[in-house]
Structure formats: structure tokens, C-alpha cells
C-alpha positions as CSV (number, residue, x, y, z in Angstrom):
1,X,0.0,0.0,0.3
2,X,1.5,3.7,-0.9
3,X,1.7,6.1,1.5
4,X,-0.2,9.4,1.8
5,X,3.0,11.4,1.1
6,X,4.1,9.2,-2.1
7,X,0.3,9.8,-3.4
8,X,-0.1,13.2,-2.2
9,X,3.4,14.2,-4.4
10,X,1.8,12.4,-7.2
11,X,-1.3,14.3,-7.6
12,X,0.3,17.9,-6.9
13,X,2.7,17.1,-9.9
14,X,-0.6,16.9,-11.7
15,X,-2.1,19.9,-10.7
16,X,-0.7,23.6,-12.5
17,X,-2.0,27.1,-12.4
18,X,-3.9,28.9,-15.1
19,X,-1.8,31.3,-17.5
20,X,-4.4,33.6,-16.2
21,X,-3.9,32.7,-12.6
22,X,-0.5,32.9,-12.7
23,X,-0.9,36.5,-13.8
24,X,-3.5,37.6,-11.4
25,X,-1.2,36.0,-8.6
26,X,1.9,37.6,-9.5
27,X,0.6,40.9,-10.0
28,X,-1.4,40.2,-6.4
29,X,2.0,39.9,-5.0
30,X,3.3,42.9,-6.6
31,X,0.7,45.4,-5.5
32,X,1.3,44.1,-2.1
33,X,5.3,44.5,-2.2
34,X,5.1,47.8,-3.3
35,X,2.7,49.1,-0.3
36,X,4.4,47.0,2.3
37,X,8.0,47.5,1.5
38,X,10.7,45.9,3.5
39,X,12.6,48.0,5.8
40,X,16.0,47.8,3.5
41,X,14.0,49.2,1.0
42,X,12.5,52.3,2.7
43,X,16.4,52.6,4.5
44,X,17.9,52.6,0.7
45,X,14.9,54.9,-0.3
46,X,15.7,57.8,1.8
47,X,19.3,57.4,1.5
48,X,18.7,58.3,-2.4
49,X,16.5,60.5,-1.9
50,X,18.9,62.5,-0.1
51,X,21.0,62.4,-2.8
52,X,18.8,64.1,-5.1
53,X,20.3,67.3,-5.2
54,X,18.0,68.1,-8.6
55,X,16.3,71.6,-8.2
56,X,13.4,70.2,-8.9
57,X,13.7,67.6,-5.9
58,X,14.9,70.4,-3.3
59,X,13.5,69.1,0.5
60,X,12.5,71.6,2.3
61,X,12.6,70.4,6.5
62,X,10.1,72.3,8.5
63,X,10.9,72.3,12.1
64,X,7.2,72.7,14.2
65,X,7.9,73.9,17.7
66,X,5.1,73.0,20.5
67,X,4.1,77.2,20.1
68,X,3.4,76.3,16.5
69,X,1.9,73.8,16.8
70,X,-0.4,74.8,18.8
71,X,-1.5,77.7,17.1
72,X,-1.9,76.0,13.9
73,X,-4.2,73.2,16.0
74,X,-6.0,76.3,17.7
75,X,-6.9,78.1,14.1
76,X,-8.2,74.6,12.8
77,X,-10.0,74.3,16.2
78,X,-11.6,77.9,15.6
79,X,-12.4,77.6,12.1
80,X,-13.4,73.8,11.4
81,X,-15.5,73.9,14.8
82,X,-16.2,76.9,16.8
83,X,-17.6,79.0,13.9
84,X,-19.7,76.0,12.2
85,X,-21.0,76.0,16.0
86,X,-21.4,79.8,16.5
87,X,-22.8,79.9,12.8
88,X,-25.7,78.0,13.5
89,X,-27.4,80.9,16.1
90,X,-27.1,83.3,13.7
91,X,-30.1,84.7,11.6
92,X,-30.1,87.3,8.4
93,X,-27.9,90.2,8.9
94,X,-25.4,88.1,10.9
95,X,-21.8,88.1,9.9
96,X,-21.9,83.9,10.2
97,X,-25.3,83.6,8.4
98,X,-23.6,82.7,5.4
99,X,-21.4,80.0,7.1
100,X,-24.6,78.3,8.4
101,X,-26.4,79.3,5.0
102,X,-23.1,78.4,2.6
103,X,-21.2,75.8,4.6
104,X,-23.1,74.1,7.4
105,X,-26.4,73.0,5.7
106,X,-24.7,72.6,2.4
107,X,-22.3,70.1,4.6
108,X,-25.5,68.6,6.0
109,X,-27.5,68.3,2.6
110,X,-24.7,66.3,1.3
111,X,-24.9,63.8,4.4
112,X,-28.5,63.0,3.6
113,X,-28.4,60.2,1.2
114,X,-31.5,58.8,0.4
115,X,-34.3,60.8,-1.5
116,X,-36.4,60.6,1.8
117,X,-33.4,62.0,3.8
118,X,-33.1,64.7,1.6
119,X,-36.9,65.4,1.4
120,X,-36.8,65.6,5.5
121,X,-33.7,68.1,5.2
122,X,-35.3,70.7,3.0
123,X,-38.5,70.3,5.0
124,X,-36.3,71.4,7.6
125,X,-34.6,73.9,6.4
126,X,-37.9,75.4,5.1
127,X,-38.7,74.9,9.0
128,X,-35.3,76.9,9.9
129,X,-36.5,80.3,7.7
130,X,-39.7,80.3,9.0
131,X,-38.5,80.1,12.5
132,X,-35.3,82.9,11.3
133,X,-38.1,85.1,10.3
134,X,-40.4,85.2,13.6
135,X,-37.1,86.0,15.6
136,X,-36.1,88.7,13.8
137,X,-40.0,90.1,13.1
138,X,-40.4,89.4,17.1
139,X,-37.1,91.8,17.8
140,X,-38.0,94.3,14.8
141,X,-35.4,93.5,12.3
142,X,-37.3,92.1,9.5
143,X,-36.8,94.5,6.9
144,X,-38.8,94.1,3.9
145,X,-35.9,93.2,1.8
146,X,-35.4,90.4,4.3
147,X,-38.7,89.7,4.5
148,X,-38.9,89.2,0.2
149,X,-36.0,87.1,0.7
150,X,-36.8,84.7,3.2
151,X,-39.9,83.9,1.6
152,X,-38.2,83.3,-2.0
153,X,-36.0,80.6,0.5
154,X,-39.0,79.2,1.5
155,X,-40.8,78.9,-1.8
156,X,-37.9,77.4,-2.6
157,X,-37.6,74.7,-0.3
158,X,-40.7,73.8,-0.5
159,X,-40.7,73.6,-4.1
160,X,-37.4,71.1,-3.9
161,X,-39.5,68.9,-1.5
162,X,-41.9,68.9,-4.4
163,X,-39.9,68.0,-6.5
164,X,-38.4,65.4,-4.4
165,X,-41.7,63.6,-3.7
166,X,-42.3,63.5,-7.5
167,X,-39.0,61.6,-8.0
168,X,-39.8,59.3,-5.6
169,X,-42.9,58.0,-6.5
170,X,-41.4,56.5,-9.9
171,X,-39.2,54.3,-7.2
172,X,-41.0,54.3,-4.4
173,X,-44.8,55.2,-4.3
174,X,-45.1,54.3,-0.9
175,X,-42.0,56.0,0.4
176,X,-43.5,59.2,-1.5
177,X,-46.7,59.1,0.3
178,X,-44.7,59.1,3.7
179,X,-42.7,62.3,2.8
180,X,-46.1,63.9,1.6
181,X,-47.7,62.8,4.7
182,X,-44.3,64.0,6.8
183,X,-44.4,67.8,4.6
184,X,-48.1,68.3,5.6
185,X,-47.8,67.8,9.2
186,X,-44.7,69.5,9.1
187,X,-46.9,72.5,7.1
188,X,-49.6,72.1,9.4
189,X,-47.6,73.0,12.3
190,X,-46.1,75.6,11.0
191,X,-49.3,77.2,9.9
192,X,-50.5,76.8,13.7
193,X,-47.4,78.4,14.9
194,X,-47.4,81.7,12.4
195,X,-51.7,82.0,13.2
196,X,-50.3,82.8,16.6
197,X,-48.4,86.1,15.6
198,X,-51.8,87.0,14.2
199,X,-53.6,89.9,15.7
200,X,-49.6,91.4,16.7
201,X,-47.2,93.9,15.6
202,X,-45.3,90.7,13.3
203,X,-48.8,90.3,11.2
204,X,-47.9,92.5,8.8
205,X,-44.3,91.8,9.0
206,X,-44.7,87.9,8.4
207,X,-47.1,88.4,5.7
208,X,-45.3,87.1,2.7
209,X,-44.3,84.0,5.2
210,X,-47.6,83.2,5.7
211,X,-48.6,83.5,1.7
212,X,-45.6,81.4,1.4
213,X,-46.6,78.6,3.7
214,X,-50.3,78.7,2.7
215,X,-49.7,77.9,-0.8
216,X,-47.3,74.8,-0.1
217,X,-49.8,73.4,2.4
218,X,-52.7,73.7,-0.4
219,X,-50.8,72.3,-3.0
220,X,-49.8,69.4,-0.4
221,X,-52.8,68.8,0.6
222,X,-54.6,68.5,-3.2
223,X,-52.0,66.3,-4.0
224,X,-52.8,64.2,-1.1
225,X,-56.1,63.6,-2.1
226,X,-55.0,62.0,-4.9
227,X,-52.7,59.2,-4.0
228,X,-53.4,56.3,-1.4
229,X,-50.9,54.3,0.5
230,X,-51.1,50.7,1.2
231,X,-52.5,49.7,4.8
232,X,-49.0,47.7,5.5
233,X,-46.4,50.9,4.5
234,X,-49.0,53.1,6.4
235,X,-48.9,51.1,9.7
236,X,-45.3,50.2,9.5
237,X,-44.8,53.9,9.2
238,X,-46.8,54.8,11.9
239,X,-45.2,52.2,14.5
240,X,-41.8,53.2,13.5
241,X,-42.6,57.1,14.1
242,X,-45.0,56.2,17.7
243,X,-41.6,54.3,18.1
244,X,-39.5,57.3,17.8
245,X,-41.9,59.2,20.2
246,X,-41.7,57.7,23.0
247,X,-38.1,57.6,22.7
248,X,-38.2,61.5,22.0
249,X,-40.6,61.6,25.7
250,X,-38.2,59.6,27.8
251,X,-35.0,62.3,27.2
252,X,-38.1,65.3,27.4
253,X,-39.9,64.1,30.2
254,X,-36.8,64.6,32.5
255,X,-37.0,68.4,32.5
256,X,-40.7,68.9,31.5
257,X,-43.0,69.6,34.1
258,X,-45.6,67.2,35.7
259,X,-48.3,69.2,33.0
260,X,-46.4,68.4,30.1
261,X,-45.3,64.6,30.8
262,X,-49.1,64.1,31.4
263,X,-50.2,65.6,28.4
264,X,-47.1,64.0,26.3
265,X,-48.7,61.0,28.1
266,X,-52.2,61.1,27.3
267,X,-51.2,61.6,23.2
268,X,-49.1,58.7,23.0
269,X,-51.9,56.6,25.0
270,X,-54.4,57.6,21.9
271,X,-52.6,57.2,19.3
272,X,-51.9,53.3,20.3
273,X,-55.6,53.1,20.8
274,X,-56.1,54.7,17.4
275,X,-53.4,52.2,15.9
276,X,-55.4,49.2,17.5
277,X,-58.4,50.7,16.5
278,X,-57.4,51.0,12.5
279,X,-56.3,47.3,12.7
280,X,-59.6,46.7,13.7
281,X,-61.3,48.9,11.0
282,X,-58.9,47.7,8.3
283,X,-60.9,43.5,8.8
284,X,-64.4,45.2,7.7
285,X,-63.2,48.3,5.4
286,X,-59.6,48.9,4.5
287,X,-60.4,52.4,2.8
288,X,-61.5,53.6,6.1
289,X,-58.9,52.2,8.1
290,X,-56.4,54.2,5.7
291,X,-57.8,57.3,6.5
292,X,-57.5,56.9,9.8
293,X,-54.4,55.7,10.1
294,X,-53.5,58.5,7.7
295,X,-54.8,61.0,10.6
296,X,-53.2,59.0,13.3
297,X,-49.4,59.0,11.4
298,X,-49.8,62.9,11.2
299,X,-50.1,63.1,15.4
300,X,-47.9,61.1,15.8
301,X,-45.4,63.1,13.4
302,X,-46.9,66.3,15.0
303,X,-46.5,65.5,18.3
304,X,-42.2,64.7,17.6
305,X,-42.3,68.1,16.3
306,X,-43.8,69.3,19.2
307,X,-40.6,67.8,21.7
308,X,-38.1,68.3,18.9
309,X,-38.3,72.2,17.6
310,X,-38.0,74.6,20.5
311,X,-39.3,77.4,18.3
312,X,-42.5,75.3,17.7
313,X,-42.9,74.3,21.8
314,X,-42.4,77.7,23.0
315,X,-45.3,79.3,20.1
316,X,-47.7,77.1,20.4
317,X,-49.7,74.1,22.8
318,X,-49.5,70.6,22.2
319,X,-53.6,70.7,22.6
320,X,-53.7,73.1,19.4
321,X,-51.2,70.7,17.3
322,X,-52.3,67.6,18.2
323,X,-55.7,67.7,20.4
324,X,-56.7,65.5,22.4
325,X,-58.6,61.8,20.5
326,X,-61.8,61.1,23.0
327,X,-62.1,57.6,23.5
328,X,-65.4,56.1,22.6
329,X,-66.5,55.6,26.4
330,X,-64.6,59.6,26.5
331,X,-67.2,60.8,24.1
332,X,-70.7,59.2,25.4
333,X,-69.6,60.7,28.5
334,X,-69.2,64.0,27.0
335,X,-72.9,63.9,25.3
336,X,-74.7,62.6,28.4
337,X,-72.9,65.8,30.0
338,X,-73.7,68.4,27.1
339,X,-77.3,66.9,27.6
340,X,-77.6,67.8,31.4
341,X,-76.6,71.0,30.3
342,X,-79.0,71.8,27.5
343,X,-81.7,70.6,30.1
344,X,-80.9,72.9,33.0
345,X,-80.6,76.0,30.0
346,X,-83.5,75.0,28.5
347,X,-85.5,76.0,31.9
348,X,-83.8,78.8,32.3
349,X,-84.7,79.8,28.8
350,X,-88.5,78.9,29.3
351,X,-89.0,80.7,31.9
352,X,-87.0,83.9,30.8
353,X,-89.3,83.7,27.6
354,X,-91.8,85.2,29.9
355,X,-90.7,88.5,30.2
356,X,-90.5,88.2,26.4
357,X,-92.9,91.2,25.3
358,X,-92.1,91.2,21.3
359,X,-94.4,88.7,20.0
360,X,-92.6,88.2,17.0
361,X,-89.4,87.3,19.3
362,X,-91.5,85.2,21.6
363,X,-92.4,83.2,18.6
364,X,-88.9,82.6,17.4
365,X,-88.0,81.5,20.7
366,X,-91.0,78.8,21.4
367,X,-90.2,77.4,17.8
368,X,-86.5,77.4,19.0
369,X,-87.1,75.4,22.0
370,X,-89.0,73.3,20.5
371,X,-86.4,72.5,17.9
372,X,-84.0,72.4,20.8
373,X,-85.7,69.6,22.5
374,X,-85.9,67.0,19.1
375,X,-82.1,67.8,19.1
376,X,-81.6,66.8,22.5
377,X,-83.7,63.8,21.9
378,X,-81.8,62.6,18.7
379,X,-78.9,62.8,21.0
380,X,-80.3,60.7,23.6
381,X,-81.3,58.0,21.4
382,X,-78.2,58.1,19.1
383,X,-76.4,57.3,22.4
384,X,-78.5,54.8,23.0
385,X,-77.5,52.5,19.5
386,X,-73.8,53.8,20.5
387,X,-74.2,55.7,17.2
388,X,-72.0,58.4,18.7
389,X,-71.4,60.2,15.4
390,X,-75.2,61.3,15.1
391,X,-75.6,61.8,18.8
392,X,-72.0,64.3,18.9
393,X,-74.0,65.9,16.0
394,X,-77.4,66.8,17.4
395,X,-76.2,68.0,20.7
396,X,-73.4,70.4,19.1
397,X,-76.8,72.0,17.2
398,X,-78.5,71.7,20.5
399,X,-75.9,73.4,22.1
400,X,-75.4,76.4,19.5
401,X,-79.4,76.8,19.1
402,X,-79.6,77.1,23.3
403,X,-76.8,79.7,23.4
404,X,-78.3,81.9,20.3
405,X,-81.9,81.8,21.9
406,X,-80.3,82.5,25.7
407,X,-78.5,85.5,23.8
408,X,-82.1,86.5,22.2
409,X,-84.3,86.2,26.1
410,X,-81.4,88.2,28.0
411,X,-82.1,92.0,27.2
412,X,-86.1,91.2,28.1
413,X,-85.1,89.9,31.2
414,X,-86.6,92.8,34.3
415,X,-83.5,93.3,36.7
416,X,-86.0,92.8,39.6
417,X,-85.1,91.6,42.8
418,X,-85.4,87.8,42.8
419,X,-85.8,87.4,39.0
420,X,-83.9,84.4,37.7
421,X,-81.4,85.7,34.6
422,X,-79.8,82.3,34.5
423,X,-76.6,84.5,33.5
424,X,-74.5,82.1,35.5
425,X,-75.8,78.6,33.0
426,X,-75.0,80.4,29.7
427,X,-73.9,78.0,27.4
428,X,-70.2,78.0,26.3
429,X,-69.6,77.7,23.0
430,X,-66.3,78.0,23.2
431,X,-66.2,74.7,24.9
432,X,-68.1,72.7,22.1
433,X,-65.8,74.0,19.8
434,X,-63.4,72.4,21.9
435,X,-64.9,69.0,21.9
436,X,-65.5,69.0,18.4
437,X,-61.7,69.5,18.2
438,X,-60.9,66.6,20.3
439,X,-63.3,63.9,18.9
440,X,-63.0,65.3,15.4
441,X,-60.0,62.3,14.2
442,X,-63.0,59.9,14.8
443,X,-65.9,61.7,13.4
444,X,-64.5,61.3,10.1
445,X,-64.3,57.5,10.6
446,X,-67.0,56.5,12.4
């Protein structure tokens, strides 16, 4: 029996590299040798370099002492780190504003690799320009020239976002819709922020900015109505944004007040509930589920903007951009509370109308009270069968009508001792509008 070594040598003699394989191996070896020279070769190379006396190969030997090196490091630190950081706080008219827009934002834009990230970046730049305009207006430094320039820049960023969304549609239709929803959420928040300036000295100063934002919002709203995302893609994005909101909340609540913590926790709870409800709706009507989930995604995105944007948090309340969404039981309890208020107000108006000496007004009040009675009965019946949408619609109309009737009869009430005017129980229409806002998200999909 032949030994293993004998057999091995026999087979190795039969194995040969192909010409192409030998050439490739040779090139790899030479390349390795070139970039990893032996110490002796390095020494020879240094000696050879020192022996070259030609003018073309003159060698400059620069010696840096500690002081020179320290100064160089200081200048490098100043120009590459400190100045860009300080420039981030600059506004139009400041010396470093060109560093902020021409260098910082340019570098940041290069870091946005995907189309979706580029759209997000352009949106952030738009928000920056709006914040700069508001800051300058508050300080009385917003000139007409600056206002025009900032409005043009807001429009440019808006156009870039819209262009990016259109390009993204060709590659990722669902991703384009998600970007569109996020952009719409940002515009709604900025619109709410700008609304806080109405009636102030800043109203005229930022008019062109407001016009630019409203134009962009109208355009994206129109575009949104023509596209529908897939339920699965929308659900994935909503859950991702909700997770991000929770992570941000973990950071924010360390410095937030107890009231702010409670408010944010309530919104997170609403979002979780609405996600669960959308999953249930999808089993019977996917179109309704998609519409409901789109609203939920926007709530999550607005909540994130509130927690991350200092300018937004300082300008508007959380309720104004992310209103509480009442649960089914809360909506029922609210309707019952409203019905009780209407009943008490109805009794007061019934008493006060006895003082009305104008026949026409008296008849009008009588008809109005009959209508209020019909509406409250309709609302009660709807509550009984858990038709919450109809119950809320009827009770809101009844509240508005009873408030009008109170206003109508009060001038005729004689202010004599013992007369009940009922002014302490006048229906508050402001609370009605608040309730409308709070249940609005679910009203659309009930």
C-alpha cells in the first residue's frame, strides 16, 4: 500500500495554475510588495532621496515647535469646529449667516443620502427659515428686503420637497406618500405657529412668509387627495414614528413639568389606541382604516415636532396641534354632560321667555326651544344605540341653538329682585368647539 505522502506528491505534480491565474497572482504579489516594502528597501529609498540634488527635487525640512503647533491647532479648531457651531445661531444680517447657509447646511445636505432623507432635510430648512423670520420680526429687525428673501427661500425649499416627492414616486410610491404626509404635518404645525402672530405687530411683517406656507400647504393637500398608501406600509411607518415619539419622550420628560408629561402621555395613549382601532377597521373597510391611520400618523409626527422643535414648543400649545382624541366611552360621557347642560339651560330660557313682550321674538324662541327638544331627544336615542357620531352632531347643534336663544331673551329679562336671569349657566360655545376638535379625528371615520 502506497503511503499518503507518495500519493500526495503524485497528485500535486498534475496540478498547475492557468496562465491567467499565474498573471493575477503575480500582480497581487507585486502590488502587496509595493505597498508593504521591506525595511531595507525603505532605508535605501531614504538614502536615495537624500542624494538627489536636482532643483526639481529640493526638499524642505520644516520643524514645528510646540508653540507653532499649538497655534496651528487653535486656528484649525476655530475654523472647523467653533465657527460652524456659533454660526448655527445666526440669522439673516449676521456676519456668520453665510457660514450657516453656505457651509453648514451644504455639508448637512451632502450627508442626506436617500431621497427620503433629502426631502426631510429640505423640510427642516424650510422650518429654519420660518423660525428666523419670526425671530427677526419679534426683535423688530425684519426688513422688507429680508422678508422677501426669506419668503423666496421658503418657496424654494417647498419646491425642492415637491420635486423630491415626484422623483421618489418613480422609485417608491409608498415612500413618496409617506414623505408627503410628513411634509403636510410639518406645514400644518408651521401654519399653527404663524397663526399665533396674527393680531400682533408681526402680522404685517411676516405676511409674505404666511402666504408662502399657505400656498405650499394647499398644494400638498390637493396632491394628497389623489394618492392612497397601502395599509401595511402606512402601519409600518406609523408604528416606527410612534416608537420614535416614545424614545424622545424618555429624554424630554427629565426636564418637562408634570403637566407636560401628563399631556404627552395622553397623546401617546391616544395614538396607540387609534392604531389598534385602525387594525380592527381594516378587517371590514380598508379605505376607512387607511384614512384613520393617516390621521394617526400625522398626530404622531406633530407630537415629534412639538418635542423636538424649541420654536414650536415656545409658540403653541400641544392641544392646538395635537388635540386630545376622546375614546368611545369619553365621547359618550361628554354627550351626556352636554345634554345635562342643555336641559338646565332649556329650563332657564323657558322661564325667561315670559318676560319677552315682543310677539315675534316670543314665537321665534318658542320654535327654537321645540327644535332644541327634538335635537336632544335625537341625541339621546343615538347614544342608546351607540351611534356616537349622530349623537355628537345633534348635541352640538342643540348647544349652539340654546346659546342663541339665551342671547335673544336676556335683553327682555327684568332685573328685579328675585328674578332668575340664568346668566351663570349660559352655554359656552367655546367649549363646544373644543369638543369638536377633540373628537374630530374619530368623527371622520365613525
